[in-house]
C-alpha positions, -999 to +999 in steps of 0.1 A: +055+579-463+020+579-446+000+611-447-011+632-418-047+634-407-053+662-431-039+640-459-018+668-475+016+663-459+037+634-444+033+624-408+056+640-383+060+637-345+042+671-343+012+660-363+009+628-343+011+647-311-017+669-323-038+638-331-032+623-297-032+655-276+003+644-264+029+663-246+060+666-268+094+659-252+119+665-279+117+673-316+083+678-332+096+678-368+108+642-371+092+623-401+074+591-392+071+563-418+057+535-398+052+516-365+075+489-350+084+473-317+110+490-295+136+463-303+130+461-340+123+498-348+146+518-371+149+554-380+116+571-388+097+545-368+073+552-340+071+527-311+054+527-277+065+525-240+039+513-215+060+498-187+094+503-170+107+473-189+100+490-222+113+523-209+147+507-201+151+497-237+146+532-251+183+542-249+193+513-272+163+515-295+168+530-330+133+544-331+128+581-338+099+585-314+078+567-288+044+570-274+049+569-236+024+564-207+024+594-183+045+588-152+071+565-167+107+575-163+125+571-196+163+571-191+187+579-219+164+601-239+180+628-261+154+654-268+177+671-294+176+639-316+144+620-307+109+625-294+087+612-267+049+617-270+036+615-235-001+604-231-023+591-203-024+556-218+001+544-245-020+515-255-051+536-262-031+562-280-014+535-301-049+524-313-055+558-327-022+557-347-030+522-359-063+533-373-046+563-390-019+541-406-042+511-415-044+504-452-077+511-467-098+479-467-111+465-499-147+456-500-172+447-527-189+476-543-225+484-532-249+461-550-250+424-559-221+409-577-230+392-610-219+358-596-239+360-564-273+344-560-301+362-542-334+344-538-363+365-552-380+365-518-349+378-500-345+415-492-311+431-498-308+468-491-294+487-522-265+501-501-254+466-490-224+450-507-228+414-519-195+399-531-187+372-556-203+338-552-224+347-522-258+330-517-288+345-499-317+322-492-355+326-493-369+353-470-334+363-458-326+400-452-294+420-455-296+455-440-281+488-452-244+491-454-237+454-447-208+438-465-206+402-475-173+392-489-169+363-514-185+330-506-208+341-478-239+320-473-271+334-457-298+308-450-335+309-453-352+336-431-318+346-417-308+382-412-277+404-412-279+438-395-269+473-406-232+478-413-221+443-403-191+428-421-190+391-430-156+380-442-151+352-468-169+319-464-190+328-433-221+308-431-253+319-414-277+290-411-315+293-415-334+316-392-303+329-374-299+366-367-268+388-368-271+423-353-258+456-365-221+466-366-209+430-362-176+416-377-175+379-385-142+366-397-135+340-423-150+306-418-173+315-389-204+292-387-235+304-370-264+281-364-251+245-371-269+218-351-260+214-315-241+183-305-270+162-291-275+125-292-291+097-271-284+060-270-307+041-294-330+018-273-321-010-296-285-007-284-274-001-320-258+033-321-271+068-313-302+088-321-297+124-332-317+150-313-333+176-336-323+212-330-351+235-341-341+268-324-318+295-338-289+318-329-294+355-320-263+377-320-265+412-307-249+444-320-211+452-323-201+415-317-169+403-332-162+366-338-128+353-349-120+330-377-134+294-377-154+299-345-188+282-342-220+291-324-246+263-325-283+267-327-305+259-298-325+227-293-354+250-290-355+288-282-323+307-290-285+305-284-277+341-277-245+363-278-249+397-261-240+430-277-204+441-275-190+406-269-157+397-285-149+361-294-115+349-306-105+323-332-115+286-329-140+291-302-170+267-298-202+278-282-228+250-279-265+249-281-287+270-258-259+290-243-266+325-232-235+348-235-238+382-219-229+416-230-192+427-235-177+393-227-143+383-239-138+347-249-102+339-259-090+314-286-096+277-283-122+279-256-151+255-257-184+262-239-208+232-235-246+233-238-269+255-218-241+276-201-249+311-190-221+338-190-230+370-173-221+404-186-183+412-188-171+376-182-135+370-194-124+334-204-087+330-211-074+309-239-084+272-242-109+273-213-134+245-211-168+250-194-190+220-186-227+220-195-255+237-175-232+259-155-234+297-149-205+321-147-215+353-129-211+389-143-175+401-142-160+368-134-126+358-149-113+323-157-075+317-163-063+301-195-065+264-199-088+260-169-116+234-167-147+248-152-167+220-136-190+241-113-207+275-114-187+306-106-201+335-086-200+371-100-167+389-099-145+360-089-113+349-105-108+311-110-082+289-125-069+253-127-082+219-136-107+216-121-111+253-117-112+268-082-107+303-068-074+317-081-058+321-047-067+284-038-053+273-071-020+292-064-017+276-030-023+242-045+004+247-071+029+258-044+022+227-024+025+205-054+059+220-063+070+212-027+056+177-028+088+158-037+108+176-010+080+169+016+078+132+007+116+129+010+115+144+045+087+121+055+105+090+043+136+101+060+118+108+093+101+073+091+134+057+081+119+044+049+141+033+020+142+058-009+120+050-038+139+029-063+135+040-099+131+011-123+135+012-160+106-004-179+115-029-206+091-032-235 
């Protein structure tokens, strides 16, 4: 059973309430062995209730306790048998419990593993952890407390900031910079060449455009597995501090990504795009090159952005337009078949005959 914050006794509803500053409705002596969803939880499980829909499921749930957002009515609660922990925001409170119950992460010991290669001209702080089969190139630097898990490659003159964590097989190409407190998940590639070609004047193929810039990533940036940020043609591709990037995201050369942006999985941002601070891109969004998306703007999942978006607006669709316009367009599209039938009837036209193709 997990231990309480003091580490000397098992977790109970009372000790969790103390951690969260929660109001206890019910028993404060129930043991808690883990977390689960409200539908799958069993005895000694803690769950969470953040909406009326979840609250309606509490009576049939087998969970011993739930974290509940203040103001929600939870029907069917028996305070003699179970416990509700009432907080201002169940999601934020759940984060604290997740951190408490998270297994201790394994990381390489401080120092350089015997199988790692560090160029004699590189600087690795003694408190940094360099795991098996890592490679650190000439003139590169790894700051205090940074962690490089196995197979990480740091290129020539590249740098990794204080306390950053690079998971297995991350590659930082030459001259690229990763700030402090960043998390780069497995397979991230920072600084590959941008996708730039021009037709060969001879008409025989394509000419590759050299990309001699770099990538500069700010502090506290997290980048999901197998995402890529390409180096600039010249100058820098930049990712602002606090930005969070999901798995399988492509950021092309010379992009400027602002602070505290959220870029969800599968999104692809073409070259020389500017995202202002706090921009949110839903999953699988595509952004055409040389556009700007203003601070605080949001783009719905699977949208295709073909023109610049002003600050603070919400857009969606293919091509993306203001969300309210996109909604009206979809409503009209759903009515289209009925409208066409009425028009044909009014004009006394024959119904469209469906024919079957023969191949």
